[in-house]
TORKOL-4160 file (C-alpha; in steps of 0.2 Angstrom, whole numbers, padded with zeros to 4 digits, m for minus):
274
<pt num="1" X="0085" Y="m0387" Z="0592"/>
<pt num="2" X="0068" Y="m0377" Z="0588"/>
<pt num="3" X="0079" Y="m0363" Z="0589"/>
<pt num="4" X="0093" Y="m0366" Z="0577"/>
<pt num="5" X="0077" Y="m0372" Z="0564"/>
<pt num="6" X="0069" Y="m0356" Z="0566"/>
<pt num="7" X="0085" Y="m0346" Z="0563"/>
<pt num="8" X="0089" Y="m0356" Z="0548"/>
<pt num="9" X="0071" Y="m0353" Z="0540"/>
<pt num="10" X="0073" Y="m0336" Z="0543"/>
<pt num="11" X="0090" Y="m0334" Z="0534"/>
<pt num="12" X="0083" Y="m0343" Z="0519"/>
<pt num="13" X="0069" Y="m0332" Z="0518"/>
<pt num="14" X="0080" Y="m0316" Z="0519"/>
<pt num="15" X="0091" Y="m0322" Z="0506"/>
<pt num="16" X="0075" Y="m0326" Z="0495"/>
<pt num="17" X="0068" Y="m0309" Z="0497"/>
<pt num="18" X="0086" Y="m0302" Z="0492"/>
<pt num="19" X="0087" Y="m0311" Z="0477"/>
<pt num="20" X="0071" Y="m0304" Z="0470"/>
<pt num="21" X="0075" Y="m0286" Z="0475"/>
<pt num="22" X="0091" Y="m0286" Z="0465"/>
<pt num="23" X="0089" Y="m0276" Z="0446"/>
<pt num="24" X="0085" Y="m0289" Z="0432"/>
<pt num="25" X="0101" Y="m0282" Z="0422"/>
<pt num="26" X="0112" Y="m0289" Z="0437"/>
<pt num="27" X="0103" Y="m0305" Z="0437"/>
<pt num="28" X="0105" Y="m0309" Z="0419"/>
<pt num="29" X="0122" Y="m0314" Z="0409"/>
<pt num="30" X="0120" Y="m0309" Z="0392"/>
<pt num="31" X="0128" Y="m0322" Z="0380"/>
<pt num="32" X="0135" Y="m0318" Z="0363"/>
<pt num="33" X="0125" Y="m0326" Z="0349"/>
<pt num="34" X="0130" Y="m0342" Z="0343"/>
<pt num="35" X="0141" Y="m0342" Z="0329"/>
<pt num="36" X="0132" Y="m0350" Z="0314"/>
<pt num="37" X="0140" Y="m0364" Z="0308"/>
<pt num="38" X="0145" Y="m0367" Z="0289"/>
<pt num="39" X="0144" Y="m0351" Z="0286"/>
<pt num="40" X="0156" Y="m0335" Z="0282"/>
<pt num="41" X="0156" Y="m0316" Z="0281"/>
<pt num="42" X="0147" Y="m0310" Z="0266"/>
<pt num="43" X="0157" Y="m0302" Z="0253"/>
<pt num="44" X="0154" Y="m0287" Z="0243"/>
<pt num="45" X="0152" Y="m0292" Z="0223"/>
<pt num="46" X="0165" Y="m0290" Z="0213"/>
<pt num="47" X="0164" Y="m0275" Z="0200"/>
<pt num="48" X="0155" Y="m0279" Z="0183"/>
<pt num="49" X="0167" Y="m0281" Z="0169"/>
<pt num="50" X="0165" Y="m0267" Z="0156"/>
<pt num="51" X="0166" Y="m0274" Z="0139"/>
<pt num="52" X="0179" Y="m0267" Z="0126"/>
<pt num="53" X="0173" Y="m0253" Z="0114"/>
<pt num="54" X="0172" Y="m0262" Z="0098"/>
<pt num="55" X="0176" Y="m0248" Z="0083"/>
<pt num="56" X="0161" Y="m0249" Z="0069"/>
<pt num="57" X="0170" Y="m0256" Z="0052"/>
<pt num="58" X="0174" Y="m0243" Z="0040"/>
<pt num="59" X="0162" Y="m0236" Z="0027"/>
<pt num="60" X="0164" Y="m0245" Z="0010"/>
<pt num="61" X="0159" Y="m0233" Z="m0003"/>
<pt num="62" X="0149" Y="m0241" Z="m0016"/>
<pt num="63" X="0145" Y="m0234" Z="m0036"/>
<pt num="64" X="0130" Y="m0227" Z="m0038"/>
<pt num="65" X="0115" Y="m0238" Z="m0039"/>
<pt num="66" X="0100" Y="m0235" Z="m0052"/>
<pt num="67" X="0087" Y="m0226" Z="m0041"/>
<pt num="68" X="0071" Y="m0213" Z="m0045"/>
<pt num="69" X="0076" Y="m0194" Z="m0049"/>
<pt num="70" X="0092" Y="m0186" Z="m0046"/>
<pt num="71" X="0108" Y="m0183" Z="m0055"/>
<pt num="72" X="0116" Y="m0198" Z="m0049"/>
<pt num="73" X="0103" Y="m0209" Z="m0059"/>
<pt num="74" X="0112" Y="m0225" Z="m0069"/>
<pt num="75" X="0106" Y="m0233" Z="m0084"/>
<pt num="76" X="0115" Y="m0250" Z="m0094"/>
<pt num="77" X="0117" Y="m0243" Z="m0111"/>
<pt num="78" X="0106" Y="m0252" Z="m0124"/>
<pt num="79" X="0122" Y="m0253" Z="m0138"/>
<pt num="80" X="0138" Y="m0253" Z="m0134"/>
<pt num="81" X="0146" Y="m0257" Z="m0148"/>
<pt num="82" X="0141" Y="m0241" Z="m0155"/>
<pt num="83" X="0154" Y="m0229" Z="m0160"/>
<pt num="84" X="0144" Y="m0217" Z="m0152"/>
<pt num="85" X="0139" Y="m0226" Z="m0137"/>
<pt num="86" X="0137" Y="m0213" Z="m0122"/>
<pt num="87" X="0147" Y="m0218" Z="m0106"/>
<pt num="88" X="0146" Y="m0205" Z="m0091"/>
<pt num="89" X="0140" Y="m0204" Z="m0074"/>
<pt num="90" X="0123" Y="m0210" Z="m0078"/>
<pt num="91" X="0125" Y="m0221" Z="m0093"/>
<pt num="92" X="0135" Y="m0238" Z="m0090"/>
<pt num="93" X="0140" Y="m0250" Z="m0100"/>
<pt num="94" X="0132" Y="m0269" Z="m0097"/>
<pt num="95" X="0137" Y="m0280" Z="m0084"/>
<pt num="96" X="0150" Y="m0291" Z="m0090"/>
<pt num="97" X="0153" Y="m0281" Z="m0106"/>
<pt num="98" X="0168" Y="m0285" Z="m0114"/>
<pt num="99" X="0172" Y="m0275" Z="m0131"/>
<pt num="100" X="0175" Y="m0285" Z="m0148"/>
<pt num="101" X="0189" Y="m0286" Z="m0159"/>
<pt num="102" X="0201" Y="m0279" Z="m0147"/>
<pt num="103" X="0218" Y="m0276" Z="m0157"/>
<pt num="104" X="0237" Y="m0268" Z="m0153"/>
<pt num="105" X="0238" Y="m0253" Z="m0164"/>
<pt num="106" X="0254" Y="m0250" Z="m0170"/>
<pt num="107" X="0260" Y="m0233" Z="m0164"/>
<pt num="108" X="0272" Y="m0230" Z="m0150"/>
<pt num="109" X="0267" Y="m0231" Z="m0132"/>
<pt num="110" X="0276" Y="m0221" Z="m0116"/>
<pt num="111" X="0280" Y="m0242" Z="m0111"/>
<pt num="112" X="0285" Y="m0258" Z="m0121"/>
<pt num="113" X="0275" Y="m0271" Z="m0112"/>
<pt num="114" X="0261" Y="m0280" Z="m0125"/>
<pt num="115" X="0248" Y="m0278" Z="m0113"/>
<pt num="116" X="0229" Y="m0273" Z="m0112"/>
<pt num="117" X="0230" Y="m0255" Z="m0109"/>
<pt num="118" X="0238" Y="m0255" Z="m0128"/>
<pt num="119" X="0222" Y="m0261" Z="m0134"/>
<pt num="120" X="0210" Y="m0254" Z="m0144"/>
<pt num="121" X="0194" Y="m0258" Z="m0154"/>
<pt num="122" X="0199" Y="m0261" Z="m0174"/>
<pt num="123" X="0191" Y="m0247" Z="m0181"/>
<pt num="124" X="0198" Y="m0236" Z="m0168"/>
<pt num="125" X="0215" Y="m0243" Z="m0168"/>
<pt num="126" X="0216" Y="m0241" Z="m0187"/>
<pt num="127" X="0211" Y="m0223" Z="m0186"/>
<pt num="128" X="0224" Y="m0219" Z="m0172"/>
<pt num="129" X="0237" Y="m0227" Z="m0183"/>
<pt num="130" X="0232" Y="m0213" Z="m0197"/>
<pt num="131" X="0232" Y="m0198" Z="m0183"/>
<pt num="132" X="0250" Y="m0201" Z="m0176"/>
<pt num="133" X="0254" Y="m0204" Z="m0192"/>
<pt num="134" X="0249" Y="m0188" Z="m0196"/>
<pt num="135" X="0256" Y="m0180" Z="m0181"/>
<pt num="136" X="0273" Y="m0186" Z="m0183"/>
<pt num="137" X="0271" Y="m0179" Z="m0202"/>
<pt num="138" X="0269" Y="m0161" Z="m0194"/>
<pt num="139" X="0284" Y="m0163" Z="m0182"/>
<pt num="140" X="0274" Y="m0169" Z="m0166"/>
<pt num="141" X="0277" Y="m0186" Z="m0165"/>
<pt num="142" X="0264" Y="m0194" Z="m0151"/>
<pt num="143" X="0263" Y="m0209" Z="m0139"/>
<pt num="144" X="0249" Y="m0219" Z="m0130"/>
<pt num="145" X="0248" Y="m0220" Z="m0113"/>
<pt num="146" X="0233" Y="m0229" Z="m0108"/>
<pt num="147" X="0220" Y="m0237" Z="m0120"/>
<pt num="148" X="0208" Y="m0252" Z="m0116"/>
<pt num="149" X="0207" Y="m0254" Z="m0098"/>
<pt num="150" X="0197" Y="m0270" Z="m0091"/>
<pt num="151" X="0181" Y="m0268" Z="m0077"/>
<pt num="152" X="0193" Y="m0275" Z="m0064"/>
<pt num="153" X="0207" Y="m0263" Z="m0070"/>
<pt num="154" X="0197" Y="m0248" Z="m0067"/>
<pt num="155" X="0190" Y="m0253" Z="m0052"/>
<pt num="156" X="0209" Y="m0255" Z="m0044"/>
<pt num="157" X="0212" Y="m0238" Z="m0050"/>
<pt num="158" X="0196" Y="m0230" Z="m0044"/>
<pt num="159" X="0199" Y="m0235" Z="m0027"/>
<pt num="160" X="0218" Y="m0229" Z="m0026"/>
<pt num="161" X="0212" Y="m0212" Z="m0032"/>
<pt num="162" X="0198" Y="m0212" Z="m0019"/>
<pt num="163" X="0210" Y="m0216" Z="m0006"/>
<pt num="164" X="0224" Y="m0203" Z="m0012"/>
<pt num="165" X="0211" Y="m0188" Z="m0013"/>
<pt num="166" X="0196" Y="m0193" Z="m0006"/>
<pt num="167" X="0178" Y="m0199" Z="m0017"/>
<pt num="168" X="0171" Y="m0183" Z="m0021"/>
<pt num="169" X="0189" Y="m0175" Z="m0029"/>
<pt num="170" X="0192" Y="m0192" Z="m0037"/>
<pt num="171" X="0174" Y="m0192" Z="m0047"/>
<pt num="172" X="0181" Y="m0176" Z="m0056"/>
<pt num="173" X="0195" Y="m0186" Z="m0063"/>
<pt num="174" X="0189" Y="m0204" Z="m0064"/>
<pt num="175" X="0176" Y="m0215" Z="m0066"/>
<pt num="176" X="0167" Y="m0227" Z="m0056"/>
<pt num="177" X="0169" Y="m0246" Z="m0063"/>
<pt num="178" X="0156" Y="m0248" Z="m0078"/>
<pt num="179" X="0155" Y="m0231" Z="m0082"/>
<pt num="180" X="0173" Y="m0228" Z="m0089"/>
<pt num="181" X="0175" Y="m0225" Z="m0107"/>
<pt num="182" X="0192" Y="m0235" Z="m0107"/>
<pt num="183" X="0180" Y="m0250" Z="m0105"/>
<pt num="184" X="0175" Y="m0247" Z="m0122"/>
<pt num="185" X="0190" Y="m0249" Z="m0131"/>
<pt num="186" X="0187" Y="m0233" Z="m0140"/>
<pt num="187" X="0195" Y="m0221" Z="m0128"/>
<pt num="188" X="0215" Y="m0217" Z="m0126"/>
<pt num="189" X="0227" Y="m0205" Z="m0115"/>
<pt num="190" X="0238" Y="m0199" Z="m0128"/>
<pt num="191" X="0255" Y="m0188" Z="m0123"/>
<pt num="192" X="0269" Y="m0180" Z="m0133"/>
<pt num="193" X="0281" Y="m0195" Z="m0138"/>
<pt num="194" X="0294" Y="m0189" Z="m0124"/>
<pt num="195" X="0281" Y="m0194" Z="m0112"/>
<pt num="196" X="0283" Y="m0176" Z="m0102"/>
<pt num="197" X="0267" Y="m0169" Z="m0094"/>
<pt num="198" X="0258" Y="m0187" Z="m0098"/>
<pt num="199" X="0240" Y="m0187" Z="m0093"/>
<pt num="200" X="0243" Y="m0172" Z="m0082"/>
<pt num="201" X="0237" Y="m0153" Z="m0084"/>
<pt num="202" X="0253" Y="m0146" Z="m0090"/>
<pt num="203" X="0249" Y="m0156" Z="m0106"/>
<pt num="204" X="0236" Y="m0144" Z="m0111"/>
<pt num="205" X="0250" Y="m0130" Z="m0115"/>
<pt num="206" X="0261" Y="m0142" Z="m0126"/>
<pt num="207" X="0261" Y="m0141" Z="m0146"/>
<pt num="208" X="0254" Y="m0157" Z="m0147"/>
<pt num="209" X="0240" Y="m0155" Z="m0137"/>
<pt num="210" X="0235" Y="m0138" Z="m0148"/>
<pt num="211" X="0237" Y="m0151" Z="m0163"/>
<pt num="212" X="0226" Y="m0163" Z="m0158"/>
<pt num="213" X="0212" Y="m0152" Z="m0154"/>
<pt num="214" X="0214" Y="m0144" Z="m0172"/>
<pt num="215" X="0215" Y="m0160" Z="m0180"/>
<pt num="216" X="0210" Y="m0176" Z="m0171"/>
<pt num="217" X="0190" Y="m0174" Z="m0178"/>
<pt num="218" X="0200" Y="m0176" Z="m0196"/>
<pt num="219" X="0203" Y="m0195" Z="m0190"/>
<pt num="220" X="0187" Y="m0198" Z="m0181"/>
<pt num="221" X="0192" Y="m0194" Z="m0164"/>
<pt num="222" X="0186" Y="m0180" Z="m0151"/>
<pt num="223" X="0193" Y="m0170" Z="m0137"/>
<pt num="224" X="0180" Y="m0180" Z="m0126"/>
<pt num="225" X="0182" Y="m0167" Z="m0111"/>
<pt num="226" X="0184" Y="m0151" Z="m0118"/>
<pt num="227" X="0189" Y="m0137" Z="m0107"/>
<pt num="228" X="0174" Y="m0126" Z="m0100"/>
<pt num="229" X="0161" Y="m0141" Z="m0101"/>
<pt num="230" X="0164" Y="m0151" Z="m0084"/>
<pt num="231" X="0146" Y="m0147" Z="m0080"/>
<pt num="232" X="0140" Y="m0156" Z="m0095"/>
<pt num="233" X="0154" Y="m0171" Z="m0095"/>
<pt num="234" X="0156" Y="m0172" Z="m0077"/>
<pt num="235" X="0174" Y="m0173" Z="m0077"/>
<pt num="236" X="0188" Y="m0158" Z="m0080"/>
<pt num="237" X="0198" Y="m0153" Z="m0095"/>
<pt num="238" X="0209" Y="m0168" Z="m0103"/>
<pt num="239" X="0216" Y="m0161" Z="m0117"/>
<pt num="240" X="0224" Y="m0180" Z="m0117"/>
<pt num="241" X="0210" Y="m0191" Z="m0117"/>
<pt num="242" X="0203" Y="m0195" Z="m0136"/>
<pt num="243" X="0188" Y="m0204" Z="m0140"/>
<pt num="244" X="0184" Y="m0213" Z="m0157"/>
<pt num="245" X="0166" Y="m0209" Z="m0162"/>
<pt num="246" X="0167" Y="m0211" Z="m0183"/>
<pt num="247" X="0170" Y="m0196" Z="m0196"/>
<pt num="248" X="0155" Y="m0189" Z="m0196"/>
<pt num="249" X="0151" Y="m0189" Z="m0180"/>
<pt num="250" X="0167" Y="m0182" Z="m0175"/>
<pt num="251" X="0165" Y="m0167" Z="m0190"/>
<pt num="252" X="0149" Y="m0162" Z="m0182"/>
<pt num="253" X="0154" Y="m0161" Z="m0163"/>
<pt num="254" X="0170" Y="m0150" Z="m0169"/>
<pt num="255" X="0161" Y="m0140" Z="m0180"/>
<pt num="256" X="0147" Y="m0136" Z="m0167"/>
<pt num="257" X="0158" Y="m0135" Z="m0152"/>
<pt num="258" X="0148" Y="m0148" Z="m0141"/>
<pt num="259" X="0151" Y="m0161" Z="m0132"/>
<pt num="260" X="0146" Y="m0181" Z="m0134"/>
<pt num="261" X="0132" Y="m0177" Z="m0122"/>
<pt num="262" X="0125" Y="m0164" Z="m0132"/>
<pt num="263" X="0128" Y="m0173" Z="m0148"/>
<pt num="264" X="0118" Y="m0189" Z="m0142"/>
<pt num="265" X="0105" Y="m0177" Z="m0136"/>
<pt num="266" X="0102" Y="m0170" Z="m0151"/>
<pt num="267" X="0098" Y="m0185" Z="m0159"/>
<pt num="268" X="0087" Y="m0192" Z="m0148"/>
<pt num="269" X="0076" Y="m0177" Z="m0150"/>
<pt num="270" X="0077" Y="m0175" Z="m0169"/>
<pt num="271" X="0078" Y="m0192" Z="m0172"/>
<pt num="272" X="0092" Y="m0191" Z="m0184"/>
<pt num="273" X="0111" Y="m0187" Z="m0185"/>
<pt num="274" X="0116" Y="m0169" Z="m0188"/>
């Protein structure tokens, strides 16, 4: 009995010693980490949306505003009713100006409608009738193309010319609203009775254009934009564009071969009409 008990104790001791001598990595069983309940694998952030490119609004050209210095200075004229009022790129009509006593001259036009562009101020209309009558007697009947033009109509025309030719070129033959002589009721574009070369360069070579250059001043009109004077007037040669200034000023301008700009400047310097 003692022998069996001793043998059992001996076996137990030997098993214990054997277990102690085993490497740790053979005793330990690595367990996979327990999953975390309620979570899911991390996802990559979605790419940020790139806002679409927005084109800037188109640039809108505006009429030049009064400024200190420079050739684009503009000032409102003090006496828009004067026959010799100077309207150009530096001198504009007062805002809201409407010519007094606009009438329909009894002359032929290139159109039949009785609309505003047939109208002139009465004194200019009376003089135009005399001029047309004299031209007809000389065998060169004329026709009106465009006389008075409202501020809104001038604005529409100028913007159309800018779209067609660009602002730089448009400014050589058209005016900003408020700086057009047609708004005074004292200016008119004319052509031959057949309507050919109406307000175009080819009119310069016609007998009618030559007659006007020689006789318009006799009725109080001038060729407002004469040839070779664009650096002074700001506009190219327009033999069809007549401007009423009155008999005495027209005769002075014709005799001295000057522009309305030069005439007005001389008056301002001398303080009297030549």
